mmCIF file of the N, C-alpha and C atoms, coordinates in Angstrom:
data_MODEL
# 
_entry.id   MODEL 
# 
loop_
_atom_site.group_PDB 
_atom_site.id 
_atom_site.type_symbol 
_atom_site.label_atom_id 
_atom_site.label_alt_id 
_atom_site.label_comp_id 
_atom_site.label_asym_id 
_atom_site.label_entity_id 
_atom_site.label_seq_id 
_atom_site.pdbx_PDB_ins_code 
_atom_site.Cartn_x 
_atom_site.Cartn_y 
_atom_site.Cartn_z 
_atom_site.occupancy 
_atom_site.B_iso_or_equiv 
_atom_site.pdbx_formal_charge 
_atom_site.auth_seq_id 
_atom_site.auth_comp_id 
_atom_site.auth_asym_id 
_atom_site.auth_atom_id 
_atom_site.pdbx_PDB_model_num 
ATOM 1   N N  . MET A 1 1  ? 0.842   -1.190 0.000   1.00 0.00 ? 1  MET A N  1 
ATOM 2   C CA . MET A 1 1  ? 0.000   0.000  0.000   1.00 0.00 ? 1  MET A CA 1 
ATOM 3   C C  . MET A 1 1  ? 0.882   1.247  0.000   1.00 0.00 ? 1  MET A C  1 
ATOM 4   N N  . LEU A 1 2  ? 0.401   2.263  -0.664  1.00 0.00 ? 2  LEU A N  1 
ATOM 5   C CA . LEU A 1 2  ? 1.161   3.505  -0.775  1.00 0.00 ? 2  LEU A CA 1 
ATOM 6   C C  . LEU A 1 2  ? 1.055   4.337  0.497   1.00 0.00 ? 2  LEU A C  1 
ATOM 7   N N  . PHE A 1 3  ? -0.146  4.409  1.069   1.00 0.00 ? 3  PHE A N  1 
ATOM 8   C CA . PHE A 1 3  ? -0.371  5.165  2.298   1.00 0.00 ? 3  PHE A CA 1 
ATOM 9   C C  . PHE A 1 3  ? -0.889  4.238  3.382   1.00 0.00 ? 3  PHE A C  1 
ATOM 10  N N  . SER A 1 4  ? -0.456  4.467  4.596   1.00 0.00 ? 4  SER A N  1 
ATOM 11  C CA . SER A 1 4  ? -1.034  3.704  5.705   1.00 0.00 ? 4  SER A CA 1 
ATOM 12  C C  . SER A 1 4  ? -2.316  4.403  6.140   1.00 0.00 ? 4  SER A C  1 
ATOM 13  N N  . SER A 1 5  ? -3.107  3.722  6.964   1.00 0.00 ? 5  SER A N  1 
ATOM 14  C CA . SER A 1 5  ? -4.375  4.309  7.401   1.00 0.00 ? 5  SER A CA 1 
ATOM 15  C C  . SER A 1 5  ? -4.144  5.548  8.252   1.00 0.00 ? 5  SER A C  1 
ATOM 16  N N  . LYS A 1 6  ? -3.015  5.620  8.958   1.00 0.00 ? 6  LYS A N  1 
ATOM 17  C CA . LYS A 1 6  ? -2.719  6.800  9.770   1.00 0.00 ? 6  LYS A CA 1 
ATOM 18  C C  . LYS A 1 6  ? -2.514  8.022  8.874   1.00 0.00 ? 6  LYS A C  1 
ATOM 19  N N  . GLU A 1 7  ? -1.838  7.833  7.732   1.00 0.00 ? 7  GLU A N  1 
ATOM 20  C CA . GLU A 1 7  ? -1.598  8.940  6.814   1.00 0.00 ? 7  GLU A CA 1 
ATOM 21  C C  . GLU A 1 7  ? -2.894  9.383  6.142   1.00 0.00 ? 7  GLU A C  1 
ATOM 22  N N  . LYS A 1 8  ? -3.790  8.459  5.857   1.00 0.00 ? 8  LYS A N  1 
ATOM 23  C CA . LYS A 1 8  ? -5.077  8.842  5.278   1.00 0.00 ? 8  LYS A CA 1 
ATOM 24  C C  . LYS A 1 8  ? -5.862  9.691  6.261   1.00 0.00 ? 8  LYS A C  1 
ATOM 25  N N  . GLY A 1 9  ? -5.857  9.313  7.530   1.00 0.00 ? 9  GLY A N  1 
ATOM 26  C CA . GLY A 1 9  ? -6.553  10.091 8.550   1.00 0.00 ? 9  GLY A CA 1 
ATOM 27  C C  . GLY A 1 9  ? -5.957  11.478 8.693   1.00 0.00 ? 9  GLY A C  1 
ATOM 28  N N  . GLN A 1 10 ? -4.634  11.564 8.573   1.00 0.00 ? 10 GLN A N  1 
ATOM 29  C CA . GLN A 1 10 ? -3.976  12.862 8.672   1.00 0.00 ? 10 GLN A CA 1 
ATOM 30  C C  . GLN A 1 10 ? -4.390  13.748 7.495   1.00 0.00 ? 10 GLN A C  1 
ATOM 31  N N  . GLY A 1 11 ? -4.504  13.185 6.323   1.00 0.00 ? 11 GLY A N  1 
ATOM 32  C CA . GLY A 1 11 ? -4.945  13.949 5.156   1.00 0.00 ? 11 GLY A CA 1 
ATOM 33  C C  . GLY A 1 11 ? -6.355  14.469 5.329   1.00 0.00 ? 11 GLY A C  1 
ATOM 34  N N  . LEU A 1 12 ? -7.227  13.633 5.894   1.00 0.00 ? 12 LEU A N  1 
ATOM 35  C CA . LEU A 1 12 ? -8.600  14.073 6.135   1.00 0.00 ? 12 LEU A CA 1 
ATOM 36  C C  . LEU A 1 12 ? -8.646  15.207 7.135   1.00 0.00 ? 12 LEU A C  1 
ATOM 37  N N  . VAL A 1 13 ? -7.811  15.156 8.164   1.00 0.00 ? 13 VAL A N  1 
ATOM 38  C CA . VAL A 1 13 ? -7.768  16.234 9.152   1.00 0.00 ? 13 VAL A CA 1 
ATOM 39  C C  . VAL A 1 13 ? -7.285  17.521 8.494   1.00 0.00 ? 13 VAL A C  1 
ATOM 40  N N  . GLU A 1 14 ? -6.304  17.423 7.625   1.00 0.00 ? 14 GLU A N  1 
ATOM 41  C CA . GLU A 1 14 ? -5.809  18.617 6.933   1.00 0.00 ? 14 GLU A CA 1 
ATOM 42  C C  . GLU A 1 14 ? -6.897  19.229 6.058   1.00 0.00 ? 14 GLU A C  1 
ATOM 43  N N  . TYR A 1 15 ? -7.635  18.407 5.331   1.00 0.00 ? 15 TYR A N  1 
ATOM 44  C CA . TYR A 1 15 ? -8.727  18.910 4.514   1.00 0.00 ? 15 TYR A CA 1 
ATOM 45  C C  . TYR A 1 15 ? -9.810  19.545 5.381   1.00 0.00 ? 15 TYR A C  1 
ATOM 46  N N  . ALA A 1 16 ? -10.092 18.959 6.522   1.00 0.00 ? 16 ALA A N  1 
ATOM 47  C CA . ALA A 1 16 ? -11.091 19.523 7.424   1.00 0.00 ? 16 ALA A CA 1 
ATOM 48  C C  . ALA A 1 16 ? -10.637 20.878 7.956   1.00 0.00 ? 16 ALA A C  1 
ATOM 49  N N  . LEU A 1 17 ? -9.364  21.016 8.279   1.00 0.00 ? 17 LEU A N  1 
ATOM 50  C CA . LEU A 1 17 ? -8.855  22.301 8.763   1.00 0.00 ? 17 LEU A CA 1 
ATOM 51  C C  . LEU A 1 17 ? -8.929  23.371 7.679   1.00 0.00 ? 17 LEU A C  1 
ATOM 52  N N  . ILE A 1 18 ? -8.634  22.996 6.448   1.00 0.00 ? 18 ILE A N  1 
ATOM 53  C CA . ILE A 1 18 ? -8.752  23.948 5.338   1.00 0.00 ? 18 ILE A CA 1 
ATOM 54  C C  . ILE A 1 18 ? -10.202 24.357 5.148   1.00 0.00 ? 18 ILE A C  1 
ATOM 55  N N  . LEU A 1 19 ? -11.110 23.398 5.235   1.00 0.00 ? 19 LEU A N  1 
ATOM 56  C CA . LEU A 1 19 ? -12.533 23.702 5.090   1.00 0.00 ? 19 LEU A CA 1 
ATOM 57  C C  . LEU A 1 19 ? -13.014 24.639 6.181   1.00 0.00 ? 19 LEU A C  1 
ATOM 58  N N  . VAL A 1 20 ? -12.567 24.420 7.413   1.00 0.00 ? 20 VAL A N  1 
ATOM 59  C CA . VAL A 1 20 ? -12.951 25.299 8.520   1.00 0.00 ? 20 VAL A CA 1 
ATOM 60  C C  . VAL A 1 20 ? -12.394 26.702 8.295   1.00 0.00 ? 20 VAL A C  1 
ATOM 61  N N  . LEU A 1 21 ? -11.158 26.812 7.829   1.00 0.00 ? 21 LEU A N  1 
ATOM 62  C CA . LEU A 1 21 ? -10.558 28.113 7.563   1.00 0.00 ? 21 LEU A CA 1 
ATOM 63  C C  . LEU A 1 21 ? -11.328 28.858 6.481   1.00 0.00 ? 21 LEU A C  1 
ATOM 64  N N  . VAL A 1 22 ? -11.699 28.173 5.421   1.00 0.00 ? 22 VAL A N  1 
ATOM 65  C CA . VAL A 1 22 ? -12.475 28.800 4.350   1.00 0.00 ? 22 VAL A CA 1 
ATOM 66  C C  . VAL A 1 22 ? -13.835 29.248 4.878   1.00 0.00 ? 22 VAL A C  1 
ATOM 67  N N  . ALA A 1 23 ? -14.466 28.432 5.707   1.00 0.00 ? 23 ALA A N  1 
ATOM 68  C CA . ALA A 1 23 ? -15.766 28.804 6.270   1.00 0.00 ? 23 ALA A CA 1 
ATOM 69  C C  . ALA A 1 23 ? -15.642 30.048 7.147   1.00 0.00 ? 23 ALA A C  1 
ATOM 70  N N  . ILE A 1 24 ? -14.581 30.151 7.933   1.00 0.00 ? 24 ILE A N  1 
ATOM 71  C CA . ILE A 1 24 ? -14.386 31.326 8.784   1.00 0.00 ? 24 ILE A CA 1 
ATOM 72  C C  . ILE A 1 24 ? -14.191 32.574 7.927   1.00 0.00 ? 24 ILE A C  1 
ATOM 73  N N  . VAL A 1 25 ? -13.427 32.467 6.852   1.00 0.00 ? 25 VAL A N  1 
ATOM 74  C CA . VAL A 1 25 ? -13.208 33.610 5.969   1.00 0.00 ? 25 VAL A CA 1 
ATOM 75  C C  . VAL A 1 25 ? -14.516 34.044 5.305   1.00 0.00 ? 25 VAL A C  1 
ATOM 76  N N  . VAL A 1 26 ? -15.322 33.085 4.861   1.00 0.00 ? 26 VAL A N  1 
ATOM 77  C CA . VAL A 1 26 ? -16.595 33.417 4.218   1.00 0.00 ? 26 VAL A CA 1 
ATOM 78  C C  . VAL A 1 26 ? -17.539 34.079 5.210   1.00 0.00 ? 26 VAL A C  1 
ATOM 79  N N  . ILE A 1 27 ? -17.612 33.566 6.429   1.00 0.00 ? 27 ILE A N  1 
ATOM 80  C CA . ILE A 1 27 ? -18.486 34.163 7.447   1.00 0.00 ? 27 ILE A CA 1 
ATOM 81  C C  . ILE A 1 27 ? -18.024 35.575 7.783   1.00 0.00 ? 27 ILE A C  1 
ATOM 82  N N  . ALA A 1 28 ? -16.714 35.773 7.919   1.00 0.00 ? 28 ALA A N  1 
ATOM 83  C CA . ALA A 1 28 ? -16.201 37.113 8.214   1.00 0.00 ? 28 ALA A CA 1 
ATOM 84  C C  . ALA A 1 28 ? -16.520 38.076 7.073   1.00 0.00 ? 28 ALA A C  1 
ATOM 85  N N  . ALA A 1 29 ? -16.363 37.625 5.841   1.00 0.00 ? 29 ALA A N  1 
ATOM 86  C CA . ALA A 1 29 ? -16.666 38.487 4.692   1.00 0.00 ? 29 ALA A CA 1 
ATOM 87  C C  . ALA A 1 29 ? -18.145 38.849 4.655   1.00 0.00 ? 29 ALA A C  1 
ATOM 88  N N  . LEU A 1 30 ? -19.009 37.890 4.974   1.00 0.00 ? 30 LEU A N  1 
ATOM 89  C CA . LEU A 1 30 ? -20.445 38.183 4.980   1.00 0.00 ? 30 LEU A CA 1 
ATOM 90  C C  . LEU A 1 30 ? -20.818 39.143 6.107   1.00 0.00 ? 30 LEU A C  1 
ATOM 91  N N  . LEU A 1 31 ? -20.167 38.999 7.252   1.00 0.00 ? 31 LEU A N  1 
ATOM 92  C CA . LEU A 1 31 ? -20.442 39.919 8.352   1.00 0.00 ? 31 LEU A CA 1 
ATOM 93  C C  . LEU A 1 31 ? -20.001 41.337 8.015   1.00 0.00 ? 31 LEU A C  1 
ATOM 94  N N  . ILE A 1 32 ? -18.895 41.459 7.303   1.00 0.00 ? 32 ILE A N  1 
ATOM 95  C CA . ILE A 1 32 ? -18.393 42.786 6.944   1.00 0.00 ? 32 ILE A CA 1 
ATOM 96  C C  . ILE A 1 32 ? -19.185 43.376 5.773   1.00 0.00 ? 32 ILE A C  1 
ATOM 97  N N  . LEU A 1 33 ? -19.424 42.573 4.743   1.00 0.00 ? 33 LEU A N  1 
ATOM 98  C CA . LEU A 1 33 ? -20.069 43.079 3.532   1.00 0.00 ? 33 LEU A CA 1 
ATOM 99  C C  . LEU A 1 33 ? -21.590 42.961 3.550   1.00 0.00 ? 33 LEU A C  1 
ATOM 100 N N  . GLY A 1 34 ? -22.133 42.240 4.499   1.00 0.00 ? 34 GLY A N  1 
ATOM 101 C CA . GLY A 1 34 ? -23.577 42.003 4.538   1.00 0.00 ? 34 GLY A CA 1 
ATOM 102 C C  . GLY A 1 34 ? -24.419 43.260 4.558   1.00 0.00 ? 34 GLY A C  1 
ATOM 103 N N  . PRO A 1 35 ? -24.141 44.194 5.463   1.00 0.00 ? 35 PRO A N  1 
ATOM 104 C CA . PRO A 1 35 ? -24.945 45.426 5.476   1.00 0.00 ? 35 PRO A CA 1 
ATOM 105 C C  . PRO A 1 35 ? -24.846 46.229 4.178   1.00 0.00 ? 35 PRO A C  1 
ATOM 106 N N  . MET A 1 36 ? -23.684 46.265 3.565   1.00 0.00 ? 36 MET A N  1 
ATOM 107 C CA . MET A 1 36 ? -23.535 47.001 2.301   1.00 0.00 ? 36 MET A CA 1 
ATOM 108 C C  . MET A 1 36 ? -24.356 46.345 1.196   1.00 0.00 ? 36 MET A C  1 
ATOM 109 N N  . ILE A 1 37 ? -24.326 45.024 1.136   1.00 0.00 ? 37 ILE A N  1 
ATOM 110 C CA . ILE A 1 37 ? -25.104 44.308 0.120   1.00 0.00 ? 37 ILE A CA 1 
ATOM 111 C C  . ILE A 1 37 ? -26.596 44.503 0.375   1.00 0.00 ? 37 ILE A C  1 
ATOM 112 N N  . GLY A 1 38 ? -26.995 44.488 1.648   1.00 0.00 ? 38 GLY A N  1 
ATOM 113 C CA . GLY A 1 38 ? -28.398 44.728 1.991   1.00 0.00 ? 38 GLY A CA 1 
ATOM 114 C C  . GLY A 1 38 ? -28.854 46.108 1.563   1.00 0.00 ? 38 GLY A C  1 
ATOM 115 N N  . ASN A 1 39 ? -27.993 47.113 1.728   1.00 0.00 ? 39 ASN A N  1 
ATOM 116 C CA . ASN A 1 39 ? -28.349 48.471 1.299   1.00 0.00 ? 39 ASN A CA 1 
ATOM 117 C C  . ASN A 1 39 ? -28.516 48.558 -0.208  1.00 0.00 ? 39 ASN A C  1 
ATOM 118 N N  . VAL A 1 40 ? -27.669 47.870 -0.945  1.00 0.00 ? 40 VAL A N  1 
ATOM 119 C CA . VAL A 1 40 ? -27.786 47.877 -2.404  1.00 0.00 ? 40 VAL A CA 1 
ATOM 120 C C  . VAL A 1 40 ? -29.115 47.272 -2.829  1.00 0.00 ? 40 VAL A C  1 
ATOM 121 N N  . PHE A 1 41 ? -29.501 46.135 -2.232  1.00 0.00 ? 41 PHE A N  1 
ATOM 122 C CA . PHE A 1 41 ? -30.771 45.512 -2.589  1.00 0.00 ? 41 PHE A CA 1 
ATOM 123 C C  . PHE A 1 41 ? -31.951 46.382 -2.165  1.00 0.00 ? 41 PHE A C  1 
ATOM 124 N N  . SER A 1 42 ? -31.833 47.067 -1.041  1.00 0.00 ? 42 SER A N  1 
ATOM 125 C CA . SER A 1 42 ? -32.898 47.965 -0.611  1.00 0.00 ? 42 SER A CA 1 
ATOM 126 C C  . SER A 1 42 ? -33.067 49.117 -1.588  1.00 0.00 ? 42 SER A C  1 
ATOM 127 N N  . LYS A 1 43 ? -31.957 49.683 -2.061  1.00 0.00 ? 43 LYS A N  1 
ATOM 128 C CA . LYS A 1 43 ? -32.033 50.773 -3.040  1.00 0.00 ? 43 LYS A CA 1 
ATOM 129 C C  . LYS A 1 43 ? -32.644 50.292 -4.348  1.00 0.00 ? 43 LYS A C  1 
ATOM 130 N N  . ILE A 1 44 ? -32.257 49.107 -4.779  1.00 0.00 ? 44 ILE A N  1 
ATOM 131 C CA . ILE A 1 44 ? -32.816 48.553 -6.011  1.00 0.00 ? 44 ILE A CA 1 
ATOM 132 C C  . ILE A 1 44 ? -34.310 48.317 -5.850  1.00 0.00 ? 44 ILE A C  1 
ATOM 133 N N  . ASN A 1 45 ? -34.690 47.765 -4.702  1.00 0.00 ? 45 ASN A N  1 
ATOM 134 C CA . ASN A 1 45 ? -36.106 47.487 -4.446  1.00 0.00 ? 45 ASN A CA 1 
ATOM 135 C C  . ASN A 1 45 ? -36.919 48.774 -4.401  1.00 0.00 ? 45 ASN A C  1 
ATOM 136 N N  . SER A 1 46 ? -36.406 49.792 -3.737  1.00 0.00 ? 46 SER A N  1 
ATOM 137 C CA . SER A 1 46 ? -37.169 51.043 -3.648  1.00 0.00 ? 46 SER A CA 1 
ATOM 138 C C  . SER A 1 46 ? -37.250 51.732 -5.000  1.00 0.00 ? 46 SER A C  1 
ATOM 139 N N  . SER A 1 47 ? -36.199 51.661 -5.812  1.00 0.00 ? 47 SER A N  1 
ATOM 140 C CA . SER A 1 47 ? -36.250 52.288 -7.131  1.00 0.00 ? 47 SER A CA 1 
ATOM 141 C C  . SER A 1 47 ? -37.189 51.530 -8.058  1.00 0.00 ? 47 SER A C  1 
ATOM 142 N N  . LEU A 1 48 ? -37.291 50.228 -7.901  1.00 0.00 ? 48 LEU A N  1 
ATOM 143 C CA . LEU A 1 48 ? -38.229 49.464 -8.733  1.00 0.00 ? 48 LEU A CA 1 
ATOM 144 C C  . LEU A 1 48 ? -39.677 49.714 -8.326  1.00 0.00 ? 48 LEU A C  1 
ATOM 145 N N  . SER A 1 49 ? -39.912 49.881 -7.028  1.00 0.00 ? 49 SER A N  1 
ATOM 146 C CA . SER A 1 49 ? -41.291 50.070 -6.578  1.00 0.00 ? 49 SER A CA 1 
ATOM 147 C C  . SER A 1 49 ? -41.788 51.481 -6.859  1.00 0.00 ? 49 SER A C  1 
ATOM 148 N N  . THR A 1 50 ? -40.898 52.459 -7.014  1.00 0.00 ? 50 THR A N  1 
ATOM 149 C CA . THR A 1 50 ? -41.349 53.831 -7.308  1.00 0.00 ? 50 THR A CA 1 
ATOM 150 C C  . THR A 1 50 ? -41.583 54.033 -8.789  1.00 0.00 ? 50 THR A C  1 
ATOM 151 N N  . SER A 1 51 ? -41.016 53.198 -9.670  1.00 0.00 ? 51 SER A N  1 
ATOM 152 C CA . SER A 1 51 ? -41.215 53.424 -11.105 1.00 0.00 ? 51 SER A CA 1 
ATOM 153 C C  . SER A 1 51 ? -42.483 52.800 -11.606 1.00 0.00 ? 51 SER A C  1 
# 
């Protein structure tokens, strides 16, 4: 066998850590950019309803 079961488990842990890091970055970006995106949609909605 090329990899032992211990090495496969280590690879899975590394992938899980990368996934958690990406999730934290996405959540932080949404927390920072969320209000700005909400304002843009509110402006679009109000301009569509007035026309």
